[in-house]
C-alpha positions in Angstrom: -21.5 -11.2 -32.5 -19.6 -11.1 -29.1 -16.3 -9.4 -29.3 -13.3 -10.9 -27.5 -12.8 -9.5 -24.0 -15.8 -7.2 -24.0 -17.8 -6.1 -20.9 -20.3 -3.2 -20.7 -21.6 -1.4 -17.7 -24.6 0.8 -17.4 -24.6 3.8 -14.9 -28.0 5.4 -14.4 -26.1 8.6 -13.2 -23.2 8.9 -15.6 -21.7 11.8 -13.5 -21.2 9.2 -10.7 -17.8 8.5 -12.0 -15.1 10.9 -13.2 -12.8 10.7 -16.3 -9.9 9.8 -13.9 -12.0 7.0 -12.4 -12.5 5.5 -15.8 -8.8 5.9 -16.7 -7.8 4.1 -13.5 -10.3 1.3 -13.5 -9.1 -2.2 -14.5 -10.2 -5.9 -14.7 -8.5 -8.7 -13.0 -8.7 -12.5 -13.7 -8.2 -15.6 -11.6 -4.6 -14.5 -10.8 -5.7 -11.0 -9.5 -3.3 -9.3 -12.0 -4.7 -6.3 -13.8 -4.6 -6.5 -17.6 -4.6 -3.5 -20.2 -8.0 -2.5 -21.5 -9.5 0.0 -23.8 -12.2 2.0 -22.0 -14.8 4.2 -23.6 -18.5 5.3 -23.5 -20.5 3.8 -26.3 -23.4 5.2 -28.3 -25.9 3.6 -25.7 -24.3 5.4 -22.8 -22.7 2.3 -21.4 -19.1 2.1 -20.2 -17.3 -0.3 -22.6 -14.2 -2.2 -21.6 -12.4 -4.3 -24.1 -9.4 -6.6 -23.5 -7.3 -8.8 -25.7 -7.9 -11.8 -23.6 -11.2 -13.8 -23.5 -12.1 -14.7 -19.8 -14.3 -13.6 -17.1 -13.0 -11.2 -14.5 -13.7 -8.6 -11.8 -14.0 -4.9 -12.5 -12.1 -2.6 -10.0 -13.3 1.1 -10.1 -13.1 4.1 -7.8 -16.3 4.8 -6.1 -17.4 7.4 -3.7 -19.3 6.2 -0.7 -20.9 8.4 2.0 -18.8 8.5 5.2 -16.1 6.4 3.5 -14.7 8.7 0.8 -13.3 7.3 -2.5 -12.5 3.6 -2.5 -11.6 1.2 -5.1 -14.5 -1.3 -5.1 -14.8 -4.4 -7.2 -17.5 -6.5 -8.7 -17.8 -10.2 -8.3 -16.3 -12.3 -11.2 -18.4 -11.4 -14.3 -18.6 -13.2 -17.7 -18.2 -11.3 -20.9 -21.4 -10.3 -22.6 -22.9 -7.7 -24.8 -25.8 -6.9 -22.5 -24.6 -4.2 -20.0 -24.3 -5.0 -16.3 -25.9 -2.4 -13.9 -22.6 -1.2 -12.3 -23.8 -0.1 -8.8 -25.7 -3.4 -8.4 -22.5 -5.4 -9.4 -20.3 -3.3 -7.0 -22.8 -4.0 -4.2 -22.8 -7.7 -5.1 -19.0 -7.8 -5.1 -18.6 -5.9 -1.8 -21.2 -8.0 0.0 -19.7 -11.2 -1.4 -16.3 -10.3 0.1 -17.9 -9.4 3.4 -20.0 -12.6 3.8 -17.1 -14.9 2.8 -14.5 -13.3 5.2 -17.2 -13.3 8.0 -17.9 -16.9 7.5 -14.2 -17.9 7.4 -13.4 -15.9 10.5 -16.4 -17.3 12.4 -15.2 -20.9 11.6 -11.8 -19.9 12.9 -13.3 -19.0 16.2 -14.1 -15.2 15.7 -17.2 -14.1 17.8 -19.3 -11.8 15.8 -21.7 -9.8 17.9 -25.4 -9.3 17.3 -25.0 -5.7 16.1 -22.6 -6.7 13.4 -24.6 -9.7 12.3 -27.6 -7.4 12.0 -25.6 -5.0 9.8 -24.6 -7.8 7.5 -28.1 -9.0 7.3 -29.3 -5.4 6.5 -26.7 -5.2 3.7 -27.9 -8.4 2.2 -31.5 -7.3 2.3 -30.6 -4.0 0.6 -28.7 -5.8 -2.0 -31.6 -8.1 -2.8 -33.9 -5.2 -3.2 -31.5 -3.6 -5.7 -30.9 -6.8 -7.6 -34.7 -7.5 -8.0 -35.5 -3.9 -9.2 -33.1 -3.7 -12.1 -35.9 -3.1 -14.5 -35.9 0.4 -12.8 -32.2 1.3 -13.0 -32.2 4.4 -11.0 -34.2 2.8 -8.2 -31.9 -0.2 -8.3 -28.8 2.0 -8.2 -30.1 3.9 -5.2 -30.8 0.7 -3.3 -27.4 -0.7 -4.4 -25.7 2.5 -2.9 -27.5 1.8 0.4 -26.1 -1.8 0.3 -22.6 -0.6 -0.4 -22.7 1.9 2.5 -24.0 -0.7 5.0 -21.5 -3.3 3.8 -18.5 -0.9 4.3 -19.7 -0.1 7.7 -19.9 -3.7 8.4 -16.5 -4.4 7.0 -15.0 -1.8 9.4 -16.9 -3.4 12.3 -15.8 -6.9 11.2 -12.1 -5.9 11.1 -12.3 -4.2 14.5 -13.7 -7.2 16.1 -11.1 -9.4 14.3 -8.2 -7.1 15.4 -9.2 -6.7 19.0 -10.0 -10.4 19.6 -6.8 -11.6 17.9 -4.6 -9.0 19.7 -6.1 -9.9 23.1 -5.4 -13.5 22.5 -1.8 -12.8 21.3 -1.2 -10.4 24.2 -2.2 -13.1 26.6 0.2 -15.6 25.0 3.1 -13.0 24.8 2.9 -9.6 26.6 3.7 -7.2 25.0 3.9 -8.2 21.4 7.2 -8.2 19.5 6.1 -6.4 16.4 8.3 -3.5 15.4 6.6 -0.2 14.8 9.0 2.1 13.0 8.9 5.8 11.7 10.9 7.0 8.8 13.2 9.7 10.0 13.4 11.2 6.5 16.4 13.1 5.1 16.6 15.7 7.8 17.9 16.1 11.4 14.8 16.4 13.4 14.5 19.0 16.2 15.4 17.7 19.6 11.9 18.7 21.0 10.3 16.3 18.6 12.4 13.4 19.7 10.2 12.4 22.8 7.0 12.3 20.7 8.8 10.2 18.0 10.1 7.8 20.7 6.6 7.6 22.3 5.1 6.6 19.0 7.7 4.2 17.7 9.9 1.5 19.0 12.0 1.4 15.9 13.2 4.0 13.3 13.9 3.8 9.5 17.1 5.6 8.5 16.7 6.2 4.7 20.3 6.1 3.5 19.4 7.8 0.2 22.0 7.2 -2.4 21.4 10.6 -4.0 21.9 12.5 -0.7 24.8 10.4 0.6 27.0 10.3 -2.6 26.3 13.6 -4.5 29.5 13.1 -6.4 31.4 9.9 -7.5 34.1 10.3 -4.9 32.4 12.3 -2.2 30.2 10.9 0.6 28.1 12.9 3.1 27.2 10.6 6.0 26.3 13.5 8.5 22.6 13.1 8.5 22.6 9.3 8.7 25.3 9.5 11.5 23.1 11.9 13.4 20.0 9.7 13.0 21.7 6.5 14.2 22.9 8.3 17.3 19.3 9.4 17.9 18.2 5.8 17.6 20.9 4.7 20.1 19.9 7.5 22.5 16.3 6.3 22.5 17.1 2.6 22.3 15.2 2.3 19.0 15.9 -0.6 16.6 17.1 0.5 13.3 15.9 -0.3 9.9 18.4 1.0 7.4 17.5 1.8 3.8 16.4 1.3 1.2 20.0 1.3 -0.1 18.9 1.2 -3.7 15.7 2.6 -5.3 15.7 3.1 -9.0 14.0 6.5 -9.3 15.1 10.1 -9.8 14.6 11.0 -6.2 17.1 8.3 -5.1 19.7 8.1 -7.9 22.6 10.7 -7.9 22.7 13.1 -10.8 26.0 11.7 -11.9 24.4 8.4 -12.3 21.1 9.6 -13.8 22.8 11.7 -16.4 24.9 8.9 -17.8 23.7 6.1 -20.1 23.2 3.0 -17.8 25.8 0.8 -19.3 25.2 -2.5 -17.5 28.7 -3.1 -16.2 29.3 0.5 -15.0 26.0 0.8 -13.4 26.3 -2.5 -11.5 29.7 -1.4 -10.3 28.4 1.8 -8.9 25.5 0.2 -7.1 27.8 -2.5 -5.7 30.3 0.1 -4.4 27.6 2.2 -2.7 26.0 -0.7 -1.0 29.2 -2.1 0.2 30.6 1.2 1.5 27.3 1.9 3.4 26.9 -1.6 4.9 30.5 -1.6 6.0 30.2 1.7 7.6 27.1 0.9 9.7 27.5 -2.8 10.3 26.7 -3.5 13.9 24.5 -0.5 14.3 21.6 -1.8 12.2 19.0 -4.4 13.2 17.5 -4.8 9.7 18.9 -3.9 6.3 16.4 -2.7 3.6 18.5 -3.3 0.6 16.3 -2.4 -2.3 12.8 -0.9 -3.0 10.4 -0.8 -5.9 12.5 -2.7 -8.5 9.2 -4.4 -9.5 7.9 -1.1 -11.2 8.4 -0.8 -14.9 11.4 1.2 -16.1 12.0 2.8 -19.5 15.7 2.1 -19.1 15.8 -1.3 -17.4 14.2 -4.6 -18.4 12.5 -7.0 -16.0 15.6 -9.1 -16.0 17.9 -6.3 -15.3 15.9 -5.1 -12.4 15.9 -8.6 -10.9 19.7 -8.7 -11.4 20.0 -5.4 -9.5 17.9 -6.7 -6.6 19.9 -9.8 -6.4 23.2 -7.9 -6.5 22.2 -5.5 -3.8 21.0 -8.5 -1.7 24.2 -10.5 -2.2 26.4 -7.5 -1.5 24.5 -6.6 1.7 24.8 -10.3 2.9 28.5 -10.5 2.0 29.4 -7.4 3.9 27.1 -8.2 6.9 26.1 -11.8 7.0 24.5 -11.7 10.4 21.9 -8.9 10.1 18.6 -9.8 8.4 17.9 -8.3 5.0 14.5 -7.3 3.3 13.5 -6.0 -0.1 10.3 -4.1 -0.7 7.7 -4.0 -3.5 5.8 -0.8 -4.4 2.2 -1.0 -5.7 1.9 -4.6 -4.5 -1.6 -4.9 -6.2 0.1 -4.4 -9.5 -2.0 -1.4 -10.7 0.7 -0.5 -13.1 0.0 -3.7 -15.0 -3.3 -2.1 -16.2 -1.4 0.4 -18.3 1.0 -2.0 -20.0 1.6 -5.8 -20.0 4.1 -6.9 -17.5 6.0 -10.2 -17.5 6.5 -10.4 -13.7 3.7 -9.3 -11.4 4.9 -8.3 -7.9 4.5 -11.7 -6.3 6.4 -13.3 -9.2 9.3 -11.0 -8.6 9.3 -12.0 -4.9 9.1 -15.8 -5.7 12.2 -15.4 -8.0 14.2 -14.0 -5.1 13.0 -16.5 -2.6 13.8 -19.5 -4.9 17.2 -18.2 -5.4 17.9 -18.8 -1.7 19.9 -15.6 -1.3 19.1 -15.3 2.4 16.2 -13.0 2.1 14.7 -12.5 5.6 11.4 -10.6 4.8 9.3 -8.6 2.3 8.3 -5.1 2.5 5.0 -3.9 0.9 4.6 -0.3 0.1 1.0 0.7 0.9 1.0 4.4 0.0 -2.8 4.5 0.2 -4.8 7.1 -1.6 -1.9 8.4 -3.8 -1.8 8.4 -7.5 0.4 8.0 -9.5 3.3 6.5 -7.6 1.1 5.1 -4.9 -1.8 2.6 -4.4 -5.4 3.3 -5.0 -7.5 3.5 -1.7 -9.1 0.3 -0.6 -11.2 -1.0 2.2 -9.8 -3.0 5.1 -10.8 -6.4 3.8 -8.9 -5.7 0.5 -5.8 -4.7 2.5 -6.1 -7.6 4.8 -6.5 -10.0 1.8 -3.3 -8.6 0.2 -1.4 -9.4 3.4 -2.8 -12.9 3.6 -1.9 -13.6 -0.1 1.6 -12.3 0.3 2.1 -14.3 3.6 1.7 -17.5 1.4 5.3 -16.8 0.3 6.4 -17.9 3.7 8.4 -14.9 4.8 7.7 -12.1 7.5 6.0 -9.0 6.0 6.7 -5.4 6.7 3.8 -3.1 5.5 5.2 0.4 4.7 2.4 2.9 5.1 1.5 6.4 4.2 -2.0 8.0 4.2 -2.8 11.6 3.2 -4.3 14.1 5.7 -5.2 16.7 3.0 -5.4 17.1 -0.7 -4.6 20.8 -1.4 -1.1 21.9 -2.7 1.8 20.9 -0.5 4.7 23.4 -0.9 7.3 21.0 0.6 6.3 18.1 -1.6 9.0 17.3 -4.1 8.2 18.0 -7.8 7.7 14.3 -8.4 5.7 13.8 -5.3 2.8 11.5 -5.2 -0.5 13.4 -5.0 -3.5 12.4 -2.9 -6.6 11.2 -4.8 -9.4 13.8 -4.6 -12.8 12.5 -3.6 -15.3 12.3 -6.4 -18.3 13.7 -4.5 -17.5 13.9 -0.7 -14.9 15.5 1.5 -11.2 15.2 0.5 -8.7 13.5 2.8 -8.3 15.3 6.1 -6.4 15.1 9.4 -9.6 13.4 10.8 -9.8 10.9 8.0 -6.0 10.1 8.4 -6.6 9.5 12.2 -9.6 7.2 11.5 -7.5 5.1 9.0 -4.6 4.8 11.5 -7.1 3.6 14.1 -8.7 1.1 11.8 -5.7 -0.1 9.8 -2.9 -0.4 12.3 -4.5 -2.7 14.8 -5.5 -5.1 11.9 -2.0 -5.2 10.6 -0.5 -5.8 14.1 -3.1 -8.7 14.5 -1.7 -10.4 11.4 0.7 -13.2 12.4 2.8 -12.7 9.3 3.4 -9.0 10.0 6.5 -8.5 12.0 7.1 -4.9 11.5 5.1 -1.8 10.4 6.8 1.2 9.0 5.2 4.6 8.7 6.8 5.8 5.4 6.8 9.5 6.1 6.6 11.0 9.6 7.5 14.6 8.9 5.9 17.1 6.5 8.4 19.8 7.5 11.1 18.9 5.0 11.1 18.1 1.3 9.1 14.8 1.1 7.7 12.3 -1.3 4.0 12.1 -0.3 2.0 15.2 -0.1 0.5 15.7 3.5 1.5 12.0 4.4 3.3 12.8 7.7 2.2 12.5 11.3 3.7 16.0 11.9 2.6 18.9 9.7 4.7 21.4 7.8 5.2 23.4 11.0 6.4 20.4 12.9 3.1 20.2 14.9 1.7 16.7 15.7 -1.4 15.7 13.8 -4.2 13.9 15.6 -3.1 10.6 14.0 0.2 10.7 16.0 -1.8 10.4 19.2 -3.5 7.3 17.8 -0.1 5.7 16.9 1.1 6.5 20.5 -2.1 4.8 21.9 -1.6 1.7 19.8 2.0 1.3 21.0 1.0 1.9 24.7 -1.7 -0.7 24.5 0.0 -3.5 22.5 3.7 -2.9 21.8 6.9 -2.6 23.6 
């Protein structure tokens, strides 16, 4: 008898996935929202995934691929059944399906795919066919599927590079240079003067964090010194200013005197409103874009979905009331909604955004936190097609998008990372994140994002590893304030395409 919501997956090499990979895997349905599931190994050695809903879906699981590290790969949509699927074959099918579909769509839109890339796609298809037709020999089929996945991911990188270069060349011909903002987060420190020229060479804009916890350590005491200094730096280098987020509902951003009290709704709202109003009034006229709230979509033990929506609305309304002329954005953390795989959520990230847009509060754009390769408190690592697809889906909301990025450059202990810092995901079999892999991702990902018409700004979420920070090894300068190789890649991108 078929149980509701049951899928089973066979792995010829069970050690191919770790316990952590099983814990983090999930299934999405037609709406692409993860759903909670029970995951276990059954008596026949198959991975058993059971959900409370009865529908087909795509399995997403961390998979280590030679030359590509650990990525969250997905199957095509699979029906529920007792007979186990051969997991490597289904991951190859899903990856090739995404590649072929996107290549066909972009080709129809005018993308020129060169002969070498077309040959790579054909090779991946042939490798998959050999895998799919040899499933009576699971180990052989798995090996062939691994080859297909490797070739497909190489082709995905090549396809995105050709897309980015061709689109950017066309956009640059129409408007030279492009108007995209490329911003770096200045952090909660005063950066040394000798680093300012390199920062200014890499970025045409800067994010001034305005952390509530740092600025208002006591109810009636404000410390604006760091923010004042950072704004003077921006003025000195003629960098546009993204200020905020003003409100982020986590312990790294809430003052102790707020965190230690019971969050009685009226009192809490009053404190938020007061801080937002005081901050916006102080810096009105010096800011080009207000980032008024962040990560309110994440589940909270102390606040319901409705309360978090109300806080976002209040912060937005207060910002607009105090400074009606400057554009305002809100941002969403974990925009793929991975957290929904752990517990049911009433409002997936895009639904949160739709509520704010429909309320017609004057929202000017949406930030998407893509802290790739960090877990928890980040997003699982994905290939370029998955990231591009996310941007395309959010662009349907009709507002400009601001990807907010961080990518690790190491996975060992980081002495300056805060206690609650997000940790880089360790590779399952191959090398861990490195400075070279961070540089490679910068060179692949940033041009693709700049090429997207809906992306009007890109923010590097953590530039410096030399002060207490949120993402271990996520900066473009190391703990000794020395530039990492990826900084040179950012500078080159700006030189080639941006003002």
